[in-house]
SEKE-182027 format. One line per field, with one value per residue: residue number from 0; residue in three letters; x, y, z of N, C-alpha, C in turn. Coordinates in steps of 0.001 Angstrom, whole numbers, padded with zeros to 6 digits. Example, Ala and Ser with C-alpha at 12.3 -4.5 7.8 and 13.67 -1.06 7.14 Angstrom:
BEGIN
migu = c(0_1)
vexgu = c(ALA_SER)
n.px = c(013190_012850)
n.py = c(-005690_-002250)
n.pz = c(007800_007080)
ca.px = c(012300_013670)
ca.py = c(-004500_-001060)
ca.pz = c(007800_007140)
c.px = c(013200_012900)
c.py = c(-003300_000030)
c.pz = c(007800_007870)
// end
This chain:
BEGIN
migu = c(0_1_2_3_4_5_6_7_8_9_10_11_12_13_14_15_16_17_18_19_20_21_22_23_24_25_26_27_28_29_30_31_32_33_34_35_36_37_38_39_40_41_42_43_44_45_46_47_48_49_50)
vexgu = c(MET_GLU_GLY_GLY_VAL_ARG_GLY_LYS_TYR_VAL_GLU_GLN_CYS_ARG_ALA_GLY_THR_ASN_LEU_VAL_LEU_LEU_ASP_ALA_ASP_VAL_ALA_GLN_ALA_PHE_PRO_ASN_ASP_ALA_ALA_VAL_ASN_GLU_ALA_LEU_ARG_MET_LEU_ILE_ARG_LEU_HIS_SER_ALA_SER_ASN)
n.px = c(000758_001207_001978_000114_-000813_000627_-000732_-003271_-005919_-005784_-007203_-009935_-009422_-008897_-011169_-012531_-013617_-013511_-011369_-011131_-009254_-010170_-009991_-009229_-011246_-013240_-013972_-014948_-017437_-018896_-020452_-020127_-019574_-021992_-023356_-021508_-021818_-024737_-024639_-023012_-024584_-026977_-025575_-025128_-027481_-028600_-026653_-027412_-030122_-029749_-028792)
n.py = c(-001230_001847_005101_005251_006178_005963_004265_005585_004297_003272_003807_003277_000450_-000204_000265_-002079_-001881_-003668_-003463_-003921_-004621_-004010_-005621_-003875_-004287_-005408_-003158_-001323_-002088_-001465_001260_002299_001654_000811_-000562_-002625_-004157_-004567_-006385_-008428_-009369_-010301_-012493_-014143_-014723_-016160_-018321_-019354_-019994_-022056_-024210)
n.pz = c(-000002_-001226_-000363_001757_005213_008184_010730_010319_010671_013320_015698_014923_014627_017185_018374_017461_014770_011768_009015_005720_002581_-000496_-003759_-006672_-008991_-007483_-005706_-007516_-008067_-006054_-004431_-001956_001551_002532_000637_000219_002557_002332_000076_001163_003451_001992_000584_002901_003692_001767_001709_004217_003705_001922_003479)
ca.px = c(-000048_002097_001104_-000512_-000611_000854_-001662_-004499_-007065_-005414_-008158_-011083_-009284_-008853_-012502_-013283_-013764_-012804_-010924_-010995_-008742_-010904_-009277_-009817_-012417_-014644_-014361_-015565_-018852_-019696_-020222_-019806_-019460_-023231_-023449_-020710_-022449_-025800_-024224_-022536_-025628_-027519_-024930_-025143_-028972_-028846_-025901_-028279_-031265_-029533_-028416)
ca.py = c(000073_002977_006317_005284_006975_004865_004411_006207_003691_002485_003961_002408_-000904_-000629_000069_-003180_-001968_-004471_-002814_-004849_-003962_-004816_-005598_-002666_-004591_-005576_-001921_-000338_-002658_-000827_002704_002775_000668_000320_-001354_-003814_-004767_-005072_-007562_-009718_-009853_-011286_-013752_-014735_-015106_-017112_-019706_-019949_-020648_-023560_-025386)
ca.pz = c(-000104_-001179_-000074_003075_006503_009135_011987_010163_011312_014602_016849_014656_014946_018633_018854_017020_013606_010731_007834_004732_001455_-001651_-005004_-007571_-009589_-006623_-005087_-008466_-008185_-004803_-004318_-000448_002782_002994_-000675_000378_003616_001870_-000554_002211_004153_001009_000500_004150_003798_000785_002363_005295_003386_001170_004532)
c.px = c(000996_001183_000211_-000173_-000496_000011_-003016_-005687_-006983_-006577_-009441_-010668_-009143_-010204_-013503_-013755_-012906_-012498_-010465_-010357_-009274_-009939_-009931_-011014_-013595_-014904_-015147_-017023_-019610_-019486_-019788_-019890_-020955_-023797_-022656_-021445_-023898_-025526_-023868_-023570_-026573_-026916_-024938_-026727_-028919_-027891_-026989_-029467_-031010_-028822_-029478)
c.py = c(001333_004224_006314_005968_005922_005368_005268_005802_002922_002755_003326_000865_-001273_-000524_-001019_-003188_-002680_-003524_-003967_-004237_-004600_-004646_-004357_-003000_-004811_-004024_-000934_-000980_-002152_000583_003130_001573_-000002_-000800_-002703_-004696_-005318_-006436_-008746_-010262_-010794_-012497_-014575_-015418_-016296_-018460_-020143_-020713_-022069_-024484_-025701)
c.pz = c(-000113_-000827_001160_004240_007581_010406_011932_010622_012540_015644_016378_014769_016513_019172_018390_015672_012653_009461_006640_003190_000266_-002937_-005769_-008360_-008743_-006219_-006202_-008575_-007094_-004672_-002751_000498_002789_001767_-000357_001633_003202_001062_000221_002965_003410_000783_001903_004110_002852_001004_003510_004912_002438_002033_005285)
// end
């Protein structure tokens, strides 16, 4: 990660926030964090329904 700021998210991490680095092609598909969470929740529901 070039150009990053060391410790930029340290307080969020300490608070229990998970940070995930998305590949560029995946990030292009989602305009914001809410869209990513919605897609992941749908995937969880689909997985739960198939079991």
